[in-house]
N, C-alpha and C positions, 0 to 999 in steps of 0.2 A: 485588512489585508497587512504582514509583516511589515513593518518598518524595512528599509533598506539602508545597507551600509554605503560607504562612499564607491567603493569597487562596483557594487550592485547599478549603483547608479551614474556611474560612467560605462559601463556595460549595456545599458537601458539607451543612457543618450547614443552610443555608437550604434547599436540597434538602430534606434529612432529616424537617426540622421544619414543611414545607407552605409558606414564608412566602417562596417563589420563586417568582416572577410573568411568566409569558410575555410579551415586548413585540410580538412577533408579533399580527400582523391576524388575524382570522378567513380572510378571503380567501387571505393570505401560508401559515397552518395548511394551508388547503385544498391551494394550488399545492404546498405540500411533500410531503403525504401522497402527492396523485396521482404526483410525483415518484418518491417513495420505493415506491408500488406498482409503476412502470412498469420501473423500474429492478431491482427485487427479484425481476423475472418470469425465472425462468430455464428456458425449455421447450424447448432444446434442448442436444444432447450432441455433444462434439467430441472428437477423439481428435487429438493431437499426439504426434511423435516429437522428441523432445529428447536432445542428448548427456549423458550423465552428470554432467560437469561446471557443464552450467546447469543442471540442477536442483537438482545440491547446490546452489549460490551460491543459486537461489530458494530454497529451502528455507530456509538459514540468513535470507536476508533476510525470512521469512516471520516465523520465529523471534523476528526482532528487533522487529518490526512486532507478534508478539503475534496471527497470523492464519495459519488453513491456509493452505497454496500455493495451493491449486487457488483460495481466493480471492481469492490475491495477482496470481495470472494473469491472472484474470479481469479483476481491476481495472483492469489495467495495458491489457491488451486494449479495455478499455472507452474509458479516457482517450484511447489512443490515437485511437481512430476518433472519441471525439467532440470532438477537436484539442487535447485539455488537455497532451496527451504530446507532446513538440517534441522533436528531438533538440538536442543540444549540444558545440559545438566542445570537444575534450578534447585539451591541450598533447601533441604527440606524444612527450614524452620521459618524461610521466606517465602516457603509455597503453602504452610500452616498458619502464617498471620495473615495472607491474601484471602485466602478460605474461610476462615471466620470472619473475616471483614464483609464476606457476599452473606453470608446468616444474617437470618432475620431475627432479631432478639427474641425470647421466650422457646424458640424452636432449639432446643440442646440436642446433641447428637444427631442434628439430620443434614 
């Protein structure tokens, strides 16, 4: 578990002692609960094929985020369809250096 700073320690202490109070209104809490219920319902199953390399990269990212890789995939797809995940420009030189690093030695041009 990552180390906590002074603010986080104070916040955790307040939560554990019950002195932490919500600033959300009842209407806001109801809205948040409804949104959580709507997004938590997983009523469909989907099977997809991924390259081994992509799946490994996803699994590594999921470990870094501390979540199951299937949850990460679902989250990325949800963000994409809801418009919160957008493409960004990548510098060509950066993109090329990353793809070279993923290649195996002795496999030039593949």
